[in-house]
N, CA and C atoms as an extended XYZ file, in Angstrom:
198
Properties=species:S:1:pos:R:3:atomname:S:1:resname:S:1:resid:I:1 pbc="F F F"
N         0.881       -1.296        0.072 N   MET     1
C         0.129       -0.110       -0.139 CA  MET     1
C         0.789        1.326        0.175 C   MET     1
N         1.918        1.422        0.843 N   ALA     2
C         2.692        2.380        1.102 CA  ALA     2
C         3.293        2.700       -0.144 C   ALA     2
N         3.994        1.651       -0.995 N   SER     3
C         4.533        1.929       -2.213 CA  SER     3
C         3.633        2.380       -3.673 C   SER     3
N         2.527        2.442       -3.155 N   LYS     4
C         1.615        2.873       -4.293 CA  LYS     4
C         1.360        4.590       -3.990 C   LYS     4
N         1.575        5.212       -3.051 N   GLN     5
C         1.721        6.319       -2.378 CA  GLN     5
C         2.857        7.120       -3.696 C   GLN     5
N         3.948        7.130       -3.522 N   PRO     6
C         4.879        7.754       -4.815 CA  PRO     6
C         4.139        7.772       -5.933 C   PRO     6
N         3.519        6.830       -6.479 N   TYR     7
C         2.731        6.946       -7.828 CA  TYR     7
C         1.629        8.198       -7.983 C   TYR     7
N         1.153        8.525       -7.061 N   LEU     8
C         0.372        9.742       -7.220 CA  LEU     8
C         0.949       11.022       -7.430 C   LEU     8
N         1.987       11.254       -7.048 N   PRO     9
C         2.723       12.540       -7.275 CA  PRO     9
C         3.302       12.507       -8.769 C   PRO     9
N         3.350       11.469       -9.036 N   GLY    10
C         3.947       11.012      -10.494 CA  GLY    10
C         2.844       11.277      -11.318 C   GLY    10
N         1.450       10.950      -11.149 N   LEU    11
C         0.121       11.178      -12.038 CA  LEU    11
C         0.082       12.444      -12.063 C   LEU    11
N         0.225       13.395      -10.842 N   ASP    12
C        -0.166       14.706      -10.951 CA  ASP    12
C         0.901       15.535      -11.842 C   ASP    12
N         2.139       14.974      -12.029 N   ILE    13
C         2.970       15.476      -12.746 CA  ILE    13
C         2.893       15.346      -14.262 C   ILE    13
N         2.130       14.233      -14.474 N   GLN    14
C         2.046       14.103      -16.066 CA  GLN    14
C         0.717       14.601      -16.362 C   GLN    14
N        -0.324       15.013      -15.555 N   GLN    15
C        -1.384       15.721      -15.825 CA  GLN    15
C        -1.124       17.211      -16.022 C   GLN    15
N         0.067       17.875      -15.624 N   GLN    16
C         0.384       19.194      -16.172 CA  GLN    16
C         0.698       19.252      -17.524 C   GLN    16
N         1.603       18.798      -18.096 N   PRO    17
C         2.034       18.717      -19.055 CA  PRO    17
C         1.165       18.804      -20.593 C   PRO    17
N        -0.405       18.326      -20.569 N   PRO    18
C        -1.221       18.585      -21.636 CA  PRO    18
C        -1.683       19.854      -21.618 C   PRO    18
N        -1.213       21.029      -20.643 N   GLN    19
C        -1.528       22.271      -20.890 CA  GLN    19
C        -0.663       22.878      -22.198 C   GLN    19
N         0.411       23.061      -22.213 N   PRO    20
C         1.221       23.438      -23.363 CA  PRO    20
C         0.658       22.471      -24.527 C   PRO    20
N         0.647       21.495      -24.636 N   LYS    21
C         0.328       20.588      -26.008 CA  LYS    21
C        -0.965       20.999      -26.287 C   LYS    21
N        -1.949       21.371      -25.443 N   ARG    22
C        -3.204       22.053      -25.804 CA  ARG    22
C        -2.958       23.358      -26.898 C   ARG    22
N        -2.095       24.565      -26.061 N   ALA    23
C        -2.264       25.566      -26.923 CA  ALA    23
C        -1.519       25.428      -28.218 C   ALA    23
N        -0.692       24.374      -28.558 N   GLY    24
C        -0.025       23.979      -29.735 CA  GLY    24
C        -0.883       23.252      -30.719 C   GLY    24
N        -2.020       22.517      -29.922 N   LYS    25
C        -3.016       21.783      -31.087 CA  LYS    25
C        -4.013       22.876      -31.318 C   LYS    25
N        -4.077       23.868      -30.547 N   HIS    26
C        -5.375       24.827      -30.938 CA  HIS    26
C        -5.219       25.434      -32.128 C   HIS    26
N        -4.048       25.590      -32.647 N   LYS    27
C        -3.586       26.412      -33.809 CA  LYS    27
C        -4.351       25.285      -35.141 C   LYS    27
N        -4.158       23.861      -34.947 N   GLY    28
C        -4.427       23.132      -35.948 CA  GLY    28
C        -5.893       22.738      -36.097 C   GLY    28
N        -6.474       22.823      -34.793 N   SER    29
C        -8.075       22.409      -34.772 CA  SER    29
C        -8.935       23.733      -34.867 C   SER    29
N        -8.140       24.956      -34.995 N   ASN    30
C        -9.088       25.942      -35.414 CA  ASN    30
C        -9.455       26.105      -37.001 C   ASN    30
N        -8.737       25.365      -37.963 N   LYS    31
C        -9.145       24.941      -38.987 CA  LYS    31
C       -10.415       24.275      -39.060 C   LYS    31
N       -10.130       23.190      -38.222 N   ASN    32
C       -11.489       22.087      -38.198 CA  ASN    32
C       -12.490       23.170      -37.829 C   ASN    32
N       -12.276       23.731      -36.857 N   ARG    33
C       -13.510       24.516      -36.047 CA  ARG    33
C       -14.384       25.250      -36.947 C   ARG    33
N       -13.473       26.231      -37.990 N   ILE    34
C       -13.774       27.129      -38.897 CA  ILE    34
C       -14.628       26.135      -40.167 C   ILE    34
N       -13.789       24.893      -40.494 N   ASP    35
C       -14.705       24.319      -41.374 CA  ASP    35
C       -15.914       23.992      -41.123 C   ASP    35
N       -16.126       23.434      -39.724 N   ASN    36
C       -17.420       22.852      -38.926 CA  ASN    36
C       -18.319       24.122      -38.825 C   ASN    36
N       -17.893       25.090      -38.481 N   LEU    37
C       -18.778       26.252      -38.358 CA  LEU    37
C       -19.400       26.870      -39.841 C   LEU    37
N       -18.663       26.622      -40.620 N   GLU    38
C       -18.960       27.202      -42.218 CA  GLU    38
C       -20.033       26.318      -42.379 C   GLU    38
N       -19.772       24.761      -42.282 N   LYS    39
C       -20.844       23.894      -42.632 CA  LYS    39
C       -22.242       24.092      -41.789 C   LYS    39
N       -21.945       24.461      -40.695 N   ARG    40
C       -23.129       24.689      -39.752 CA  ARG    40
C       -23.803       26.186      -40.214 C   ARG    40
N       -23.088       27.248      -40.892 N   VAL    41
C       -23.712       28.180      -41.320 CA  VAL    41
C       -24.568       27.739      -42.618 C   VAL    41
N       -23.959       27.005      -43.154 N   ILE    42
C       -24.717       26.629      -44.539 CA  ILE    42
C       -25.891       26.078      -43.915 C   ILE    42
N       -25.891       24.976      -43.099 N   GLN    43
C       -27.167       24.641      -42.465 CA  GLN    43
C       -28.345       25.367      -41.841 C   GLN    43
N       -27.745       26.151      -41.482 N   LEU    44
C       -28.795       27.269      -40.506 CA  LEU    44
C       -29.307       28.055      -41.770 C   LEU    44
N       -28.543       28.409      -42.615 N   GLU    45
C       -29.131       29.390      -43.562 CA  GLU    45
C       -30.515       28.517      -44.593 C   GLU    45
N       -29.895       27.386      -44.662 N   ALA    46
C       -30.982       26.463      -45.502 CA  ALA    46
C       -32.468       26.394      -44.294 C   ALA    46
N       -31.967       26.222      -43.270 N   GLU    47
C       -33.269       25.945      -42.244 CA  GLU    47
C       -34.067       27.261      -42.033 C   GLU    47
N       -33.186       28.254      -42.222 N   ASN    48
C       -33.750       29.643      -42.057 CA  ASN    48
C       -34.723       29.791      -43.488 C   ASN    48
N       -34.274       29.322      -44.333 N   ALA    49
C       -34.951       29.814      -45.608 CA  ALA    49
C       -36.205       28.886      -45.724 C   ALA    49
N       -36.003       27.774      -45.053 N   LEU    50
C       -37.317       26.947      -45.173 CA  LEU    50
C       -38.295       27.531      -44.342 C   LEU    50
N       -37.744       27.906      -42.912 N   VAL    51
C       -38.522       28.197      -41.774 CA  VAL    51
C       -39.288       29.994      -42.508 C   VAL    51
N       -38.511       30.602      -42.853 N   SER    52
C       -39.123       31.902      -43.332 CA  SER    52
C       -39.952       31.685      -44.450 C   SER    52
N       -39.960       30.777      -45.358 N   SER    53
C       -40.848       30.318      -46.328 CA  SER    53
C       -42.034       30.223      -46.088 C   SER    53
N       -41.865       29.095      -44.965 N   GLN    54
C       -43.243       28.608      -44.076 CA  GLN    54
C       -44.010       29.662      -43.374 C   GLN    54
N       -43.128       30.684      -42.738 N   LEU    55
C       -43.837       31.686      -42.113 CA  LEU    55
C       -44.596       32.562      -43.159 C   LEU    55
N       -43.819       32.938      -44.143 N   GLU    56
C       -44.738       33.812      -45.577 CA  GLU    56
C       -45.725       33.046      -45.886 C   GLU    56
N       -45.752       31.720      -45.771 N   GLY    57
C       -46.914       30.927      -46.389 CA  GLY    57
C       -48.149       30.934      -45.543 C   GLY    57
N       -47.712       30.605      -44.070 N   ASP    58
C       -48.694       30.703      -43.257 CA  ASP    58
C       -49.322       32.152      -42.995 C   ASP    58
N       -48.263       33.048      -42.616 N   GLU    59
C       -48.592       34.143      -41.939 CA  GLU    59
C       -47.708       35.358      -42.651 C   GLU    59
N       -48.219       36.020      -43.592 N   PRO    60
C       -47.595       37.069      -44.489 CA  PRO    60
C       -47.186       38.408      -43.610 C   PRO    60
N       -48.207       38.302      -42.400 N   GLY    61
C       -47.709       39.850      -41.827 CA  GLY    61
C       -46.468       39.561      -40.923 C   GLY    61
N       -45.880       38.197      -40.682 N   GLU    62
C       -44.642       38.101      -39.975 CA  GLU    62
C       -43.667       38.825      -40.641 C   GLU    62
N       -43.527       38.942      -41.885 N   ASP    63
C       -42.498       39.814      -42.450 CA  ASP    63
C       -42.105       41.102      -41.891 C   ASP    63
N       -42.976       41.722      -41.376 N   GLU    64
C       -43.023       43.148      -41.045 CA  GLU    64
C       -42.019       42.986      -39.731 C   GLU    64
N       -41.872       42.033      -38.994 N   GLY    65
C       -40.684       41.929      -38.099 CA  GLY    65
C       -39.336       42.058      -38.379 C   GLY    65
N       -39.044       42.016      -40.006 N   GLU    66
C       -37.507       42.043      -40.397 CA  GLU    66
C       -37.380       43.442      -40.784 C   GLU    66
C-alpha cells in the first residue's frame, strides 16, 4: 500500500504537461473548427430559408418583423 503513494505525485506531474500541448494543438484545430462552423452556417441558412418560407406561407404579416 505504502509503495503506491509515490505513484500519485507522478500522476499529478503527468497531468500538467497537456496544458502546453493544448496551446499547440489549438492552432491546428482552429481550421477544423472553422470548417465545421462554415458547414453549420450553410445548414442554418438552409433551415432559415425553409422556416421563413413557411412563415410567409402561413402568416404573411410576420415579414414586418424583419
